[in-house]
N, C-alpha and C positions, 0 to 999 in steps of 0.2 A: 661982091658975093654977099648974099643975105646972111644975117646973123644966124647961128645955129647953136644948139646946146651940145653937150658932150655926146649924147646918144646919137644925135643927127650926124655929128662928125664921125662917129664909129661906123655908122651905116655907110657913109660916103667912102671912108677909108677901106672898109671891107669890100665894097663894090669894086674899087680900083685895085686893091691889093689883098685878095682873099686869103692869102697864106699868112698875112701879118697877124701875130699873136698880140692880144691886147690885155693889159692889166689896168683896171680903173682904180684910181686913188681919189677919193672924194671927201669933201668936208660937209657936203649938204645932201647926201644920198638918202633915199628912202626905199621902202620895200618895193614899190612899183618900179623904181629905177633899177633895182637889183634884179628883179624878175625880167625886165626888158633886156638888161645886160646879158643874162643867161640865154635868152632867146637869140641874142646876137653872137653867141658863142665866145664871149670874152673869157680869158683864162682865169681871171680873178677880179673880185670887186671888194676893195678894201676901204673902210672908213678911216679917215686920218687918225681918229682916236684909237684905232686898233692896229695902227701901223708900227711895226718894229723892223729892225734890220733882218731878223730871222724870217719874219713873215714875207718881206719883200724878196729876199733871196730865194725862199721856197717857191714863191710865185714865179719868179724869173726862171728857176730851174724847171718848173712844170711847163712854162711857155716854151722853153727850148726843147723839152721832150716832145711836146705836141708838134712843134715845128719840124723836128727831125723825123717824125712819123708820117709827115705828109708825103704824097707821091712826088717823085722827082719831076721837075719841069723839063720840057724838051726843047724849048726855044731859048737860044743863047741870050737874046735881048731881055727876056723875062728873068733869066738868072742874073744878069748884070743889074737890072732894076732891083731885084731882091737884095743883092749885095750892097747896093747904095743905101737902101732902106735899113739894112742890118747895121751898117756902119753908123748911120745917124742914130739908130736906136742905142747902140753901144755908147755913143757919146752922151746921149740923154740919160742912160742908166748911170754912167759915171757921175754926171752932174747931180742927179737925184741922190745917189748914194752919198756923195760928198756932203750935200746939204743935210741929209738925214743924220749922217755921222756927226756933223757939227752941231746940229740941234740937240741930238741925244747927249753929246758931250757937255753942252751948255746946261741941259736939264740936270744931268748927273752932278755937275759942279754946283748948281743952285741947290740941289737937294742936300749936298754935303756942306753947304754954307760957305762955299769957296768963292762966291760971286762978289 
């Protein structure tokens, strides 16, 4: 598979799984990437410097609201596929939240001079 950037990946994912809700977290984003992300209907575009637990949880909540507002699918195989994707996403969210929580804890300790 040829190399692709994040936006190419989102295009491919959206083509295969159009109901997937996407939150971009980037360290190298710029305005043109943010505009392209909006055109691709991502739920949120967060620069790592602006990332907080509250912001991430708010974005996830909005993604869930958007997902729940989508029309119900009629094909059982599509529903099963969506459940598999949702389970993978939940695991990814748990992993990300754990890493962010650890990083924030380390940063708070450093700021307190506890390191």
